[in-house]
C-alpha positions, 0 to 999 in steps of 0.5 A: 578748582578754588585755589582759595578754598584749597589754602583755606584748607591748609591754614586750617589743617595747621591750626588744628594741629597747633592747637592739639595736645600731642602726647602719646598714650603710655603702654599697657604693661610691659609686653602689650603695646596700644598705638594708633592713628587718625587723619583727616584730609581735604581733596580737590580737583579740577577738570575730573573727579579723583576717588570721589566727587572732588570738583567741588572738594570733599572732606572724605579722606580720612583714616583711623587705625588702632593697633595692639601688638604683644611680644609674649617671648623673645621669638613670639609676637602677636598683633592686630590693627583695626582700620576705618577709612573713607576714600570717597565712595570707598570704605565709608568709615566701616571697621575692618580688620586690617591685619591680625598675625602671630610671628615667631622668629626661630632665627635671623635667617627665618621666621614664620607669619600666619593669619591676615599678613601684609603683602610685600610689594615694592618698598612701601605696600606694607606701610601705606596705611600709615601716614607717618611713614610716607612723605606725601599723602598719596604714594605714587599712584602708578604702583601703589593705586589707591583703586586697587588697594583691596587687591594688594594690601593683605592676604589670609595665609602664611608666609617665611621671612628672614635676613641672609648676609651677603658678605661685602654686598651686605645682606638680604631680607626675603619674604615669600607668602601664600594666601587668599583675600576678600574682595569688599563690595565697595572696592573700585576693582569690583565696581570696575568689573561690574561696569565692564560686565554689564557693557558686555552684557548689553553687546551680547543680549544677556540683559542687565548685570545686577551682581557680580561676585568676585572670589579670590582663589589664591595670591602668592608672592615673593620679595628680595631686598638687598641692603647694600654695604653702601650706607643708605642704598637698597634695591628690591625685586618683588612678584606676585600672582593670583586668580579671581573667579567671577560669578555673575547674577548669582550663576545665572549668567556664564562665569568669568575669570581674572587672572594676574599671571605675574606682577614684578616690581623693581625698587631702588632707594638712596638715603644720604642725610636730608635727601631721599631718592626713590624709583620703582619700575613695574609690570602687571601681566593680567587676563580677564574673561567674561561670558567666554571672551577675552576682554583683557590680556596684556601687561601694564607699565608703570614707573615713578622717580621721587626726590624728597629734601628735608630742610629740617627736622620738621620740614620737607619737600617732595617732588614726584614724576609718575607714569602709568600705561594700561598696555606696555606696548600701546603707549599712545592708547590706539586700542581706545581710539579702535573703540571709539573711545579717548586715547588718553584712557591709555596713560596717566602722567602725574607730576607732583610737588608736596610739603610735609611739616612735622609739628612734633612727634605726634602731629604732622601736616602735609600738603601737595599738588599734582598736574595730570596728563591722561585718564587711565586707572578707572578715572571713567568710574568718577566721571561721565564720559562726555565730561572726561578731560585729558588734562587735569590737576588735583590738590589735597591737605591732610592733618594726622595724629599718631600715638 
C-alpha cells in the first residue's frame, strides 16, 4: 500500500466535509419524519485484497440510506429504510428495502413488531448500517463480519420486545423473533457456497456447478440485555438458529443444506465519561452438506476487546483487538494442513486503531489502520491461492453525512 495515497485520501475526506453545508432536513409534518445518511470511503490494503480489489486502492466503499418513520399514535409506529451500498463486488449500489415494519407497544413490558425487522445480535447489529452509531468504520469483523451481513441483518417475520424492571439489578430489555430472509445472488456467502460446491462437484465427477440457489427456511432468535444499576454498565446474551436449503443447477444435482444450529453472543459494555470499553464473545455451531457429504461441522470462535477514548466532543481514538477461529478446537489450522492448504486459513487476528472527527452534528470523518495475521473469513474469494499472504494490512478513510 502507498502510505502517501492513504493519507491523501484522508485529507481529501476532511476537505470535502469542511466545505459541505451541514444542515439537517426539516421534519415532514408533526407525525412524519424523513432522515437519511450518505457516506463515501476509500479502502486500501497490502498483501491481500479485502472485500474488493484493494491492493491498488478502491473507492467502492459507500452507503446511502433514506429512512421514513411515522408516529401514528402513542403506541403505533411505522417505519422503513431504503439502502444502497457498494462494498467491492457486493451491493453495486442497487437500492434495496433494508427494513420496513409496524411497531405496536402495548406497555413497557411488551410490544410487537411485524414486517422486515432488524435482528438483534450483540450490541451493534441493529445499528450497523448507520456510520454515526459506531466509533470505527468497520465493526469488529469476528462477530459483525461484512461477508456474512446478508445472513445477519434482518428477516421478514415478527417479534416481541419489552422492558422488565429487575429491582436492585437494574432492568432487562428483551427481544424474541422468528422469520425468514432472502440471499442476494451477489452476497459473499452465496459466492462462497458456489465455490465450495464446484470444488466438491469436480472431485465427485458431477461436472460444473452453474447455479446455486440458497433458500432460507427459517431463522429464530432471542436477546436479553441487562442494564445494570451501575451507571454505564450493561451486559447481554443473544442467540439465533436457522436452516437454508441449497438447490444446485436447478435441481439437476443432489441438493444441499446449511444449518446454523446455534449462534451465541455474550456482550459487555462500560461507558464512563470519555471512556468506552466493549467486549463480545461468540460461537457459531454450523453444519453444511453438499451432494450428501458433510462438508462443514463444528463451532467457530469469535471475540474482541475494544476501547474508545473521547478527547473532546469532536475527536475520539479507538483501539481494537479482534480474533476469529474457523474451528474452536483447531486454533492452529491443522485441518487445513491435512487438505494441503495453508494453516492460516483457520484464523484471523486483527489489531486496529482508528480516529473519528465529528466536524459538526451532520458531518463525520473517520480513518483507521489494521494489521492482520491470518486469512480466514472467505479471504480466498478475493485472492488467488498462490498469492494469499498470512500477514497483511488494510486501511480505510470515510466521510459521512447524516440528516
